[in-house]
C-alpha positions in Angstrom: 272.9 182.0 202.9 274.0 183.4 205.9 273.6 187.2 204.4 270.3 186.8 202.6 268.8 185.4 206.0 269.9 188.2 208.2 268.6 191.1 205.6 265.6 189.6 204.1 262.7 191.0 205.7 260.0 188.2 206.9 256.2 188.5 207.2 255.6 184.9 208.6 252.0 184.7 207.9 251.4 181.6 209.8 252.2 180.7 213.0 250.6 179.7 215.8 251.2 180.3 219.8 250.1 178.8 222.9 249.9 178.6 226.7 248.7 175.2 227.6 248.4 176.3 231.4 244.8 177.8 230.0 243.6 174.2 229.6 242.0 175.7 226.2 243.4 173.3 223.6 241.7 170.1 224.0 244.0 168.7 221.2 247.1 169.5 223.4 246.0 169.0 227.2 243.4 166.1 226.7 244.2 162.5 225.7 243.3 160.5 223.9 245.3 162.0 221.4 243.9 163.2 217.7 245.8 160.9 214.5 248.1 163.4 213.4 249.5 163.9 209.6 253.1 164.4 211.2 252.7 161.2 213.5 253.2 161.8 217.4 253.0 165.0 218.0 254.3 165.2 221.8 256.9 167.2 221.4 254.7 170.4 220.4 252.4 169.4 223.7 254.2 172.4 225.9 253.5 175.8 225.9 254.7 177.8 222.6 255.0 181.7 223.5 256.1 184.9 221.3 259.7 184.1 223.6 259.7 180.9 221.9 259.1 181.7 218.3 261.6 185.0 218.8 264.2 182.3 219.8 263.5 179.9 216.9 263.6 182.5 214.6 266.8 184.7 215.7 268.8 184.0 212.6 266.2 185.5 210.8 264.6 189.0 210.2 261.2 188.4 210.8 259.2 191.7 211.0 255.9 190.8 210.8 253.9 187.6 211.7 250.4 186.4 211.7 248.5 184.3 214.3 246.6 181.7 212.7 243.5 179.9 214.8 245.1 177.0 216.6 241.8 174.6 217.4 241.1 176.5 221.0 237.9 175.3 222.3 235.2 175.8 219.9 232.8 176.6 222.8 234.2 180.1 223.1 236.2 181.2 219.7 235.6 184.6 220.9 238.5 183.5 223.8 241.3 182.9 221.6 240.8 186.4 219.9 241.0 188.4 223.0 243.5 186.1 224.1 245.9 186.8 221.2 245.2 190.6 221.3 246.5 190.4 224.7 249.7 188.6 223.4 250.0 191.5 220.6 249.6 194.3 223.6 252.1 192.7 225.7 254.8 190.9 223.5 254.3 193.4 219.9 253.1 190.1 218.0 251.2 189.1 216.1 250.7 191.7 213.8 247.6 190.3 212.7 245.3 187.1 213.5 242.7 184.5 211.6 240.3 183.8 213.8 238.2 180.8 214.5 234.8 180.4 213.4 232.6 177.5 212.2 230.4 178.5 209.5 227.7 175.4 209.5 226.9 176.3 213.1 223.8 178.2 214.0 225.9 181.1 215.9 228.1 181.9 213.1 226.1 185.4 212.2 227.4 186.5 215.3 230.5 185.2 215.9 231.7 185.9 212.6 230.2 190.1 213.6 232.5 189.9 216.9 235.4 188.7 215.2 235.2 191.4 212.6 235.3 193.9 215.2 238.7 193.2 216.4 241.7 195.3 215.7 243.6 192.3 214.4 241.2 189.9 212.5 241.9 189.8 209.0 240.1 185.8 208.2 238.9 183.0 209.4 239.3 179.6 209.5 237.1 176.2 209.3 238.7 172.9 208.3 235.5 171.4 206.1 235.1 167.9 206.3 237.6 165.9 204.5 238.1 162.4 203.5 241.6 160.6 204.5 242.3 159.2 201.4 241.7 160.9 197.3 240.1 157.3 196.6 237.1 158.1 199.6 236.9 161.7 198.2 232.8 162.6 197.6 231.1 165.9 196.7 228.1 166.7 199.2 229.2 165.6 202.5 227.7 167.5 205.3 230.1 170.4 206.6 232.2 170.0 203.5 232.6 172.8 201.1 229.6 171.7 198.8 227.1 171.4 202.4 224.5 174.0 201.7 224.4 175.0 205.2 227.9 175.7 205.2 227.8 177.8 202.2 225.1 179.8 203.7 228.0 180.5 206.8 230.8 181.2 203.8 228.3 183.7 202.2 228.3 186.3 205.1 232.2 186.6 205.0 231.9 189.3 202.5 229.9 191.5 204.5 232.7 191.8 207.2 235.7 192.1 205.1 237.0 188.9 205.8 238.6 185.9 203.7 238.6 182.5 204.2 241.9 180.5 205.4 241.5 176.8 203.6 242.7 173.8 204.9 242.3 170.6 203.1 244.3 167.9 201.1 244.2 168.5 197.6 241.5 166.5 196.5 239.1 168.4 197.6 240.0 171.1 195.8 237.7 171.2 193.0 235.2 171.9 195.1 237.2 174.9 196.8 237.6 176.0 193.1 233.8 176.3 192.5 233.7 177.9 196.1 236.3 180.4 194.8 234.1 180.9 191.3 230.6 181.4 193.6 232.1 183.9 196.4 234.6 186.2 194.0 234.7 188.6 196.1 236.2 186.8 198.6 240.1 186.0 199.3 240.4 182.1 199.7 244.1 181.5 201.2 244.4 177.7 200.7 247.1 176.4 204.0 250.0 174.1 203.5 250.3 173.7 199.8 246.8 171.5 199.7 249.0 169.2 202.0 250.9 167.5 199.2 252.3 164.6 201.6 252.3 161.8 199.1 255.1 162.3 196.8 255.3 159.8 194.6 254.6 159.9 191.0 250.9 159.5 190.9 250.4 161.4 193.9 252.3 164.6 192.8 250.4 164.1 189.4 247.1 164.2 191.3 248.0 167.3 193.5 249.2 169.2 190.3 246.1 168.7 188.5 243.9 169.7 191.5 246.1 172.4 192.6 245.8 174.2 188.7 241.9 174.2 189.1 242.0 176.5 192.6 245.1 178.5 191.0 242.9 179.2 187.8 240.8 181.3 190.4 241.9 184.9 190.5 240.6 185.2 194.1 242.7 182.7 194.8 246.6 182.6 197.1 248.7 179.6 198.6 250.8 179.7 201.5 253.5 177.2 200.5 254.0 175.9 203.8 253.4 173.0 206.6 254.6 170.4 203.9 256.7 168.3 205.7 256.7 164.4 204.9 257.0 162.4 208.0 260.0 160.0 207.8 262.3 162.3 205.4 264.2 165.7 206.1 263.4 169.0 205.3 265.9 169.3 202.5 265.8 171.4 199.0 266.1 168.8 197.0 262.7 167.3 198.4 260.8 170.3 198.7 261.8 171.6 194.9 259.0 170.3 193.1 256.2 171.1 195.1 257.9 174.6 195.9 258.4 176.0 191.9 255.3 174.2 190.9 252.9 175.8 193.3 254.7 179.4 192.7 254.7 178.3 188.9 250.9 177.9 189.1 249.9 180.9 191.0 252.1 183.5 190.0 254.7 185.2 192.3 251.7 187.9 193.2 250.0 184.9 194.9 252.6 182.9 196.4 253.4 182.8 200.1 256.6 181.5 202.2 255.3 180.7 205.5 256.7 178.6 208.8 253.5 177.0 210.5 255.5 177.1 213.6 255.5 175.5 216.7 254.0 172.7 214.5 256.5 172.0 211.7 259.3 171.9 214.4 258.2 168.2 214.2 259.7 167.8 210.9 261.9 170.7 210.7 264.0 173.8 212.2 263.0 177.4 211.0 266.6 177.4 210.1 266.2 174.3 207.9 262.7 175.7 206.6 263.6 178.9 205.4 266.8 178.1 204.8 265.5 175.3 201.9 263.1 178.2 200.6 266.5 180.5 200.0 268.2 177.6 198.4 265.2 176.4 196.2 264.5 180.2 194.8 268.3 181.0 194.8 267.8 181.9 190.9 264.4 183.9 191.0 265.9 187.4 192.2 265.7 189.8 194.8 262.2 191.4 193.8 260.6 188.1 193.7 262.0 187.0 197.3 260.6 190.2 198.8 257.2 189.6 197.4 257.5 185.4 198.6 259.2 186.0 201.8 257.2 189.5 202.9 255.3 192.2 200.5 252.6 189.4 199.7 251.8 188.8 203.1 251.9 192.0 203.9 249.4 192.9 201.6 247.0 190.1 201.9 246.9 190.5 205.9 246.9 194.5 205.6 249.8 195.0 208.3 
């Protein structure tokens, strides 16, 4: 694995950096702390900058990176984009970014136009309203992917050539599949494999059914990242079914391995995550490795 780690180029298309001295991230600097899917997140409530990321990834050949919005103060989405461009100018990373935009806000048309004018911006993320449990999922809630106001904002992405980064639990992927069908020219990048946190047989079966609906849409791609399970080690044995099933449903050309650092440092090291991806796919061949670890991200994010 050491030789593969040193030689295989990696385009990490999902990372977060932040400078808490800016006090621009309420969820990281201002109590009360939010409920979080990995539980206590005190360990990441500290600045995490390009030097920290390079330290954590030093055993691997990371050649490209994509910054994904970090829930910067919603009153100033353009401020985050300016800051990221300054980081890129000073530190040589990231190579592209996913910006913040609130699709159901009155100023969405202006925000999207301004975000699209920045050279590193490739897409936007706005987490649609979601239920905490599959049994509570309902269609049509305000702020959800069914919301007419939200969809009106989503419809503007195409005119700017922006894709959409979707972070939602798998029990809302029926709505995502309809969104992809209704806007076929807009790429949906599913974050964190649809959040398959429940690894029971029933939970994984529900996740597979939901994922299959979205995978049927040709304009949907998947990031295999953020799949840690609180209280359990990030091991190839634990993650093998999720990784292999995701690739089987979306196909190699529409699948990517990503780190979600520094958030996923709560559940594993970068070495454990990428070493695990290598171990799970060791029988898939060099061409598949290059696509999953590098080529697909470079193509989708135009790096």
